[in-house]
N, C-alpha and C positions, 0 to 999 in steps of 0.2 A: 572917830568922833562924829563925823557927819552922819553916818548910819545910825549911831546912837541918838543923836538929836532928832533925826527924822522919826525914829521909833517913838521917842518921847512926845513929839508933837502929835503923832497919830493917837497915842494913848490918851493925851490930854483932850484931844478932840472927841474921842469916843466917850470919855467920862462926862463931857459936857453935853453930849448929844441926847436928845429926847426921841424916843421911838414914837412916831406919829402915824396913827392908823389912817388918817385922811390922806397923808402923803403916800402911803403904800397903795391905797385904793386909786389915787391919781396915777401912780406909776403903772398899774396894771390896766388902767382905763375903765374901771368899774364905777359907774355913776348911778347904779340902781340901789334899791333898798338893801340894807344889811340886817338880816335877822338870823337867828340860830335855827335855820330850817334847811331842808334838802335843796330847795330851789336856789337859795343863796349860795349854799356850799358848791353846787355844780356851776353856778355862774362865776363864782370867784375862781374855781379850779380852771375853767376854760379860759378866763381872762388872763390868769397868770401865765399859763403855758403858751398863750398867743402873744404875750408882751415881753416876757423875760426869758432870754435864751439860756438853755443849759450850756455851760461852757467851762473849760478848764485852763484858760489862757494863763492865769497867774501860776498855777501848778506847773504847767508845761514850761514856762519861762523861768521857773525856779524862784519866783518872788514869794515873800512870806504870806502864808495863808493861815488865818486864825479860825478856831472852832467856835468862837463866841457868837451869840445872837447879835450883839451890837456891831461887830465887824461885818457880819453878813448883811445886816440892815444898811450899813454904810455903803457896802458894795452895790447892793441891788437897788435900793431906794434913793439914797442920797447921790450916788454917782451914776446911776442909770445903767449899770453893767448887769451881767448875768451871774450865774453861779452853778454849783453842782449840788448833789443831794444834801450834803450837810448844811449848806447855806440856804438853798431854795426851800427845803421843808422846814428848816428852823424859822425862817421869816414867815412862811405861810402858816405854820402851826401857831406862831405868836399872834398873827393877825386874826386867825379863827378864834383863839382864846379871848382876845380883846372884844370880839363881837358877842361872845357868850357860848361858843361851842365847847363841848367837853372833848379835849384832844389828848391823845396818848402817843408819845414818841416810841417808835418801834425800831429795834436794832435788827436789821435784816441781813441776809447773806446772798449776794449776787453770785450765781453759778455754784451755789452750795450742792446742787445735784451732782456736779462733777468734782468739786473741790473738797467737799466735806465741811466739817464745822470750822475749819480754818477760815472760811469765807464769812462767818458770822461777824457782824459789826461793820462790814465794808459798805453798808448802805443804811441810810436813815429814811424811814417811811413814817406814815402817820395813821392812826386809827381815830375816827371821829364817831362818837356815840350819840345817836339820835333815837328814833323809835327802834332802830336796830344799829348794828355796828357797820361802819363803812371803812374800807381801805382807801386812803387818800394819799396821793403821791405826785407832786409837781416836779420831783427831782429825779425821776427814772428816765432821763433823756427826753423829757417832755412828751413821752409816748402816751401816757394816760391822760385823758382829757376831762374825765368826770369821776365822781366817787363810785366805788365798786362795792356793792353789798357783800358782807362777809358770809358768803355762801357759795357752794360750788356752782359754776356756770360760766358762760361766755358772754362778754359784753363788747359792744362795738365802739371803737374810738377811731373812726375812719381817718386815714386809710388802714388802721391797724385794729386787729382784734386782740382782746385780752382774755385769758382763761384763768380762773381761780379754782384750785383743787386742793384737797387735803393730801398731804404726803403720808407715807406709811408710819412715820415716827412722831406724829402729833403736830407737825408744822403745817402751815398753809404754804402753798406754792403758787406764785403768780407767773404765768407764762406770757411773754410778749410775743404775739403772733398767733395765738390760738392754742388749743389743747396739744400738749406734747412738744411745743416749740422748744428749740435748743436754748434760747435765752430766757432765764427765769431767775427769780429770787425767792428765798424761803423766810418765813417769819412766824413768830408766835404772837398772839394778841395780848401781850403783857409788857410792862414798862421796860424800856431799853436799859441795857447795862451801859451806863454812860462812860465808865472807865474803858470798856471794850471799844465803844465808838471812838473815844479819844485815841486809843492805841492804833486802831485801824486807820483813822484819819491821818495820824502822824506817818504811818507806813506809806500811805498812798501819796503823800506830798513829798516824800524824801527818797523812797527806794527807787533805784533805776529800773527795777523790774515792774514797777507800778504802771498800769496801762495809762494812767493820767500823766505820768512823767514822760512816757514814750510817745504818746500820740496826741497831737493838738486836736481838740474836738469841740464842736458846737452843734446844737440842735434846737430847732424851734418849730412851732406850729404857725400856720397861716390858714385858718379854717380847716379844710380837709387836705391841705397840702402840708407835708412834713419834710423839713429840710434837715439833712444830716451831713455835717462836714467832718471828714477824717483827714487831717493834713491837707493834701492837695486834691482830695476827691470830694466833690459835692454831689450828693444824691438827693433827688427830689422824689418822694413817694406820694402818689396820688391814687384815688380809688381805681383799681384795675390796671395801673401801669406805674412805671418808675423810670427816671432818667438819671444818667450819670455824666459828670463833666470833670475832666482832669484839668486842674489849674496849672498853667505853665510858668508863671512868674510870681515873685513876691507882690508885685503891684496888682496882679489879677486876684491873688488871695486876699489882699488888703481890701480890694473893692467888694468882694463877696462878704467878707466879715462886716464891712460897713453897711452895704446895701441890703443884705439878707438878714443879718443878725444884729445890726446896730452896735457893732463892737469895733474897737480900735486896739491893735496890738503894736505898741511902740517899738518892740524889739524884733520885728518880723524879719528884717534883713539878716540879723545875727542868727535867728532861729532857722532860716531857710535851709542850710545844709542838713541840719538834723531832721527837718520835715521831709526833705527829699530822700534821705537815707531810710526813713521809716516807710515812706511810700513804696520803695522797692521791696521792703519786707512784706507789706500788706497786699501789694498788687504786683507780684512778680511777673505776671503775664504781660504787663505793660512795658517792662524794662527794655525790650527790643526795639520799641518805637518812640521812646522818649529822648 
């Protein structure tokens, strides 16, 4: 009964909530002009990935996660938390549309190069149409910092390079890390299959084989520094170098979540054994000295 009442209270709150563009712009720290042009698009893109962390804390903890724009807005803007691709790009796409941009939601497939079409729909990206088409994505782990023209080439998103190329079967492929990098996603510049996105979203928040269920993750930009948290491992990428730090206790992880990412995980003590077990799987070379 308590759970049902909590769900009802949340639903009533969402129904009464107004999506406020000014509140979103304040959340990302953008106080410049807002026009439907490339300069504004890039300024908003950079502001978002420097202010809003990519994170899966709710999914990893097994808390309910909705696919709706209203729920994503509540999470990111009203509560000041982060989100993952379905949330981040939903809110960003809504904000761009409010400003006057022509925005298309794209159903993409992360690791489709190795997984095949089963991957399609496991990622939400955006296409923005100006004088040309641009790939826009604040939800790919915050790695992309500005709009990418829909043409083959390499763009700099220091400390990361992105490469966009045509695949052999009519898809476009975005490589994180430069041409031929192992981490990529595929998409076509056409409206997303929303039913497929919903199905993939449901799988990723419930299936124990989902990477989001298995690994606590958070990522954020700070200028040209890029912070990546995978469970107990914090990696900081900077131009020309990177650093890794293994977090030894729940308190240490809590401090990093708060100080680096601006996040709070209320169930960290309960999740700690799961986080430690996953760390041994991801970083087996460390098992002898932990």
